[in-house]
C-alpha positions in Angstrom: -10.7 20.1 63.9 -13.2 22.6 65.0 -15.6 21.4 67.8 -18.5 23.9 67.3 -20.1 26.2 64.8 -23.1 28.5 64.6 -23.8 27.3 61.1 -22.3 24.1 59.6 -22.4 23.3 55.9 -22.0 19.8 54.7 -20.5 19.6 51.2 -17.7 21.5 49.5 -18.9 21.7 45.9 -19.8 25.0 44.2 -23.1 25.2 46.1 -21.6 24.6 49.5 -18.8 27.2 49.1 -21.2 29.8 47.7 -23.4 29.3 50.8 -20.4 29.7 53.1 -19.4 32.9 51.3 -22.8 34.5 51.5 -23.2 33.6 55.1 -19.7 34.8 56.1 -20.2 38.0 54.2 -23.2 38.7 56.4 -21.2 38.0 59.5 -23.4 35.1 60.5 -21.1 33.9 63.3 -18.9 30.8 63.2 -19.5 29.3 59.7 -17.9 25.9 59.2 -17.9 23.9 55.9 -17.0 20.2 55.9 -15.9 18.4 52.7 -15.2 14.6 52.8 -12.8 14.7 49.8 -9.2 15.8 49.8 -10.1 18.8 47.7 -13.1 21.0 47.2 -15.3 20.5 44.2 -14.1 17.2 43.0 -17.4 15.4 42.5 -20.3 16.8 40.4 -18.8 20.3 40.3 -15.4 19.3 39.0 -16.9 16.8 36.5 -19.5 19.1 34.9 -19.5 20.8 31.5 -19.4 24.4 33.0 -22.5 25.6 31.2 -24.2 28.8 32.4 -27.5 29.7 30.8 -30.9 31.4 31.4 -32.8 29.6 28.7 -35.1 27.6 31.0 -38.8 26.8 30.9 -39.9 27.9 34.4 -39.7 31.3 35.9 -37.9 30.3 39.1 -35.1 28.7 37.1 -34.8 31.7 34.8 -34.6 34.1 37.8 -32.0 31.9 39.5 -30.0 32.1 36.2 -30.3 35.8 35.7 -29.3 36.6 39.2 -26.3 34.2 38.9 -25.2 35.5 35.5 -25.2 39.1 36.9 -22.8 37.9 39.6 -20.6 36.0 37.2 -20.3 39.2 35.1 -19.0 41.1 38.0 -17.1 38.2 39.7 -13.7 39.8 39.9 -15.1 43.1 41.2 -17.0 41.4 43.9 -14.7 38.6 44.9 -11.3 39.8 43.7 -10.3 36.5 42.1 -10.1 35.5 38.4 -12.8 33.6 36.5 -12.5 32.1 33.1 -16.0 33.0 31.8 -17.0 33.1 28.2 -20.3 34.6 27.3 -20.4 33.1 23.9 -24.1 32.2 24.1 -26.2 29.1 24.1 -27.7 27.9 20.8 -30.8 25.6 21.2 -31.7 23.8 18.0 -35.4 23.1 17.5 -36.1 20.0 15.6 -39.8 19.3 16.1 -43.1 21.1 16.2 -43.4 20.2 19.8 -40.1 21.9 20.6 -41.0 25.0 18.6 -44.3 25.4 20.5 -42.6 24.8 23.9 -39.8 27.2 23.2 -42.4 29.7 21.8 -43.9 29.7 25.3 -40.4 30.0 26.8 -39.6 32.9 24.6 -42.5 34.9 25.9 -41.4 34.2 29.5 -37.9 35.3 28.7 -39.1 38.6 27.2 -41.3 39.2 30.2 -38.2 38.7 32.5 -36.0 41.1 30.4 -33.9 38.6 28.5 -32.8 39.6 25.1 -33.0 36.2 23.5 -33.2 35.7 19.7 -35.5 33.5 17.7 -33.7 32.2 14.7 -35.0 30.7 11.5 -33.3 27.7 9.8 -31.8 30.1 7.4 -30.5 32.3 10.2 -28.9 29.3 11.9 -27.1 28.2 8.6 -25.8 31.7 8.1 -24.6 32.4 11.6 -23.5 28.9 12.6 -22.5 27.2 9.4 -21.0 24.2 11.2 -24.5 22.9 12.1 -26.0 20.2 9.9 -29.4 21.7 9.3 -31.2 18.4 8.6 -34.4 18.5 10.7 -33.7 21.9 12.2 -36.8 24.1 12.1 -35.2 27.0 14.0 -33.3 27.9 17.1 -33.1 30.2 20.1 -29.9 32.1 21.1 -29.1 34.1 24.2 -25.7 35.9 24.1 -25.4 36.3 27.9 -25.3 32.5 28.3 -22.0 30.8 28.1 -19.6 28.7 30.2 -17.3 29.2 33.1 -14.5 27.3 34.8 -15.9 25.1 37.7 -12.6 25.2 39.6 -12.4 29.0 39.4 -15.9 29.3 40.7 -15.3 26.8 43.6 -12.0 28.2 44.6 -13.1 31.8 44.2 -16.0 31.3 46.6 -13.9 29.3 49.0 -11.1 31.9 49.2 -13.6 34.7 49.6 -15.5 32.7 52.3 -12.2 32.2 54.3 -11.4 35.9 53.8 -14.8 36.8 55.4 -14.0 34.5 58.3 -15.6 31.1 57.3 -13.7 27.9 58.2 -13.3 25.1 55.6 -12.1 21.6 56.5 -11.5 18.8 54.0 -11.2 15.1 54.5 -14.0 15.1 57.1 -16.9 12.7 56.5 -20.2 13.4 58.2 -21.5 10.1 59.6 -24.5 11.3 61.7 -26.7 14.2 62.4 -27.4 14.8 66.1 -30.8 15.9 67.3 -32.0 17.1 70.7 -34.0 14.9 73.1 -37.2 15.7 71.3 -35.8 14.6 68.0 -37.0 17.8 66.4 -34.0 20.1 66.5 -30.5 19.7 65.2 -27.7 20.2 67.6 -24.7 19.1 65.6 -23.1 16.3 63.5 -20.9 13.3 64.0 -17.9 12.8 61.8 -15.1 10.3 61.3 -12.9 12.9 63.2 -15.3 13.5 66.1 -18.4 15.4 67.1 -19.2 19.0 66.1 -21.9 21.1 67.9 -23.9 23.4 65.6 -26.9 25.6 65.8 -27.9 25.1 62.2 -26.8 22.5 59.6 -27.1 23.0 55.8 -26.9 20.0 53.5 -25.2 21.0 50.2 -24.5 17.3 49.5 -25.7 17.0 45.8 -26.2 13.5 44.6 -25.7 12.1 48.1 -28.4 14.3 49.7 -31.0 11.6 50.2 -28.5 9.5 52.1 -27.3 12.3 54.3 -30.8 13.7 55.0 -31.8 10.2 56.1 -29.4 10.5 59.0 -32.0 12.9 60.4 -34.9 10.7 59.4 -35.9 13.1 56.6 -36.5 11.8 53.0 -35.6 14.0 50.1 -36.4 12.8 46.6 -33.0 13.3 45.0 -31.6 10.6 42.8 -28.1 10.3 41.3 -27.8 9.7 37.5 -24.6 9.1 35.6 -23.7 11.6 32.9 -20.7 11.4 30.5 -18.4 13.8 28.9 -15.7 13.5 26.1 -13.1 16.1 25.3 -10.9 16.2 22.2 -7.4 17.3 21.3 -6.9 20.7 19.7 -9.6 21.4 17.1 -9.8 24.7 15.2 -12.0 24.0 12.2 -14.8 25.9 13.9 -13.9 29.4 14.7 -14.6 31.2 18.0 -16.7 32.4 19.5 -18.4 29.0 19.4 -21.6 28.9 21.5 -22.7 26.0 23.6 -24.7 24.2 20.9 -27.6 22.0 22.1 -29.8 19.6 20.2 -32.6 18.8 22.7 -34.0 16.0 20.5 -30.9 13.9 21.3 -29.7 15.9 24.4 -26.4 16.4 22.6 -24.4 19.5 23.6 -20.9 20.7 22.8 -18.7 23.7 23.3 -15.0 24.9 23.1 -12.9 23.4 25.9 -9.1 24.1 26.3 -8.6 24.5 22.6 -10.6 21.3 21.7 -14.2 20.4 22.1 -16.3 19.2 25.0 -19.1 16.8 24.0 -21.9 15.6 26.3 -25.2 13.7 25.9 -27.6 12.3 28.4 -28.5 8.6 28.3 -32.3 8.8 29.0 -32.4 5.0 29.7 -29.8 5.3 32.5 -31.1 4.0 35.8 -30.4 5.9 39.0 -27.1 4.9 40.6 -23.8 6.2 41.9 -21.9 4.5 39.0 -19.2 6.8 37.7 -17.4 4.5 35.3 -17.4 5.6 31.7 -19.7 3.5 29.4 -17.6 3.0 26.2 -20.5 1.8 24.2 -22.6 4.9 25.0 -19.5 7.0 24.4 -19.4 5.8 20.8 -23.0 6.8 20.4 -22.2 10.2 21.7 -19.5 10.7 19.1 -21.6 9.4 16.3 -24.5 11.7 17.3 -22.1 14.7 17.5 -20.6 14.0 14.1 -24.1 13.7 12.7 -25.2 17.2 13.9 -21.7 18.8 13.4 -20.0 16.9 10.6 -16.7 18.8 11.1 -16.2 16.9 14.3 -15.2 13.9 12.2 -11.8 15.5 12.3 -11.6 15.8 16.1 -9.6 13.2 18.1 -11.0 12.2 21.5 -8.5 13.0 24.3 -10.2 12.4 27.6 -13.5 11.0 28.9 -15.2 10.8 32.3 -18.5 10.3 34.0 -20.1 12.3 36.9 -23.4 12.5 38.6 -26.5 14.6 38.1 -28.5 15.1 41.3 -32.1 14.9 40.0 -35.5 15.6 41.5 -38.8 14.5 40.0 -39.5 17.9 38.6 -35.9 18.9 37.7 -35.8 21.8 40.2 -33.7 22.1 43.3 -34.9 21.8 46.8 -34.0 24.9 48.9 -35.8 24.7 52.1 -35.9 23.8 55.8 -35.9 20.0 56.4 -39.0 19.9 58.6 -39.8 18.7 61.1 -36.2 19.1 62.2 -35.6 22.7 63.2 -32.3 24.2 62.2 -31.7 21.7 59.4 -31.7 23.0 55.8 -31.0 21.7 52.3 -29.8 23.3 49.1 -29.5 20.5 46.5 -31.1 18.6 43.6 -30.2 21.1 40.8 -30.6 18.4 38.1 -27.5 19.4 36.2 -27.8 23.1 36.8 -25.9 23.6 40.1 -22.8 25.4 38.8 -24.8 27.9 36.8 -27.1 28.6 39.8 -24.4 28.6 42.5 -24.3 32.4 43.1 -28.1 32.8 43.5 -28.4 29.5 45.4 -25.9 30.6 48.0 -27.6 34.0 48.3 -31.1 32.7 48.8 -30.0 30.0 51.2 -28.2 32.5 53.4 -31.4 34.6 53.4 -33.5 31.6 54.3 -31.2 30.7 57.2 -30.6 34.2 58.5 -33.9 36.0 57.7 -36.4 33.2 57.8 -37.2 33.5 54.1 -35.5 34.4 50.8 -35.9 38.0 49.8 -33.9 38.2 46.6 -35.9 35.5 44.7 -39.2 33.8 45.5 -38.2 30.2 46.2 -41.5 29.0 47.5 -41.7 26.9 44.3 -38.5 25.0 45.6 -39.9 23.9 48.9 -39.6 20.2 49.8 -43.3 19.8 50.6 -44.3 20.3 46.9 -43.7 16.6 46.4 -46.2 15.5 49.1 -48.8 18.3 49.6 -50.7 17.8 46.3 -49.0 20.7 44.5 -49.1 20.3 40.7 -45.5 20.0 39.8 -44.2 22.2 36.9 -41.4 20.2 35.3 -38.4 22.0 33.9 -38.4 20.8 30.3 -35.1 22.3 29.1 -32.8 19.7 30.7 -29.8 18.2 28.9 
C-alpha cells in the first residue's frame, strides 16, 4: 500500500473517481484514492437509477447538470472509453396547480440558462406519450438532452482515465482516522486498517457516510442517509423506445427502460434516516401499484429484481463542495441528495479547481459552501427531488 500522497481522496464512487481523474489530468502530484469495498462504485453509485437531467429548480444545480451533460455527450472523445448513454429525455408530469406554478418559474430559469425544454399541455402528453394515464395530469415539461447512463461505465471510465493520467487507486482499504498536526488545524494524513498514509490534502467523497468520516476530524457536516428502493422487470416491450424517464412528482414515482425491461423507483417520504439497505416488501408493493396506476400497461410487466440503496441528503438537497474549516487541507464533495451520478463530471471538475486554484472557476459553487447551514444564509431548497 502507498505510504504518502500529495492529495488523498476517500471514497471510490462516481464522485471520487471523477475527482481523481480531474486532479490527475492537471498533474496535481501524487493522487491516491482509497475505497473500502472490494470494487469501485458498489454503494450508492452502483445502486442508483442512472438518471441524468437538467430539470432542477435552482441555478447551481442546473449549471452542474448542463456542464455534466456536455461531458457525457463527448465522453468517448475525452476519455476514450465506452458509455451507455441514452438521451431519451425526462418527462415531468404536473398534477397540481402548485407544481404548475413551481415549474413555470423553473421554465423561465431554464430558458435563461439556454435549455431547450418544452412545456406540454395535457393533450400534448397524451399524443406523444400515450402510455401515461392522464388522470389528474395538468401538463408536463420535457427536456430532450436529459436521459440516463450506465453507472458502472461512468465509474470505470473515470477510474481507468485517472490511472492513465497517473492517479493511484486502492480498494479494500478502510479509513479509520484523520491525522491532524499538533495545532489540530491542518490535515497531515489518514489512518487506515492497512496502516498510516501521509497526505498534504484529503478530500472526502464519502457519500452517505460523510458525516461519520468528517467527524474523525471533529467537523460536523449535515448529511443524512435515507433508504431508496428500485424494482426492475423482465423484458417488457409494450411501450416503444425511445421511452423517456417518466416522473410523477406528486407521488415521486419514476420509471425508464432498463436492460429490455423497466426500472421503477419511488421515494418513501416517511422513511427515517438510517443506513438500512434491506428491501421493504410492503413499500415495494405500493411502488408497483402506483406505477400501474400512472402507466396501466405495467400491469403486464413481471418484477425480476429489487434492491435498496442510500441517498446522501442535506437539509436543502444541494451538495456540499467546500473546505472543511477550520481544518486546512481537508475538503468535502458529498451530499448530492440523489443527484451524484448526474453531477459527477462537474463535481470532479470544480473540486479539482477548489483544491488546486483556491476556488472553482468553471461554476460558481459559493452556494454549496458548508457554512450556509450555520451563518444565517436563507437556504434555497431544491424542489425537484425524487
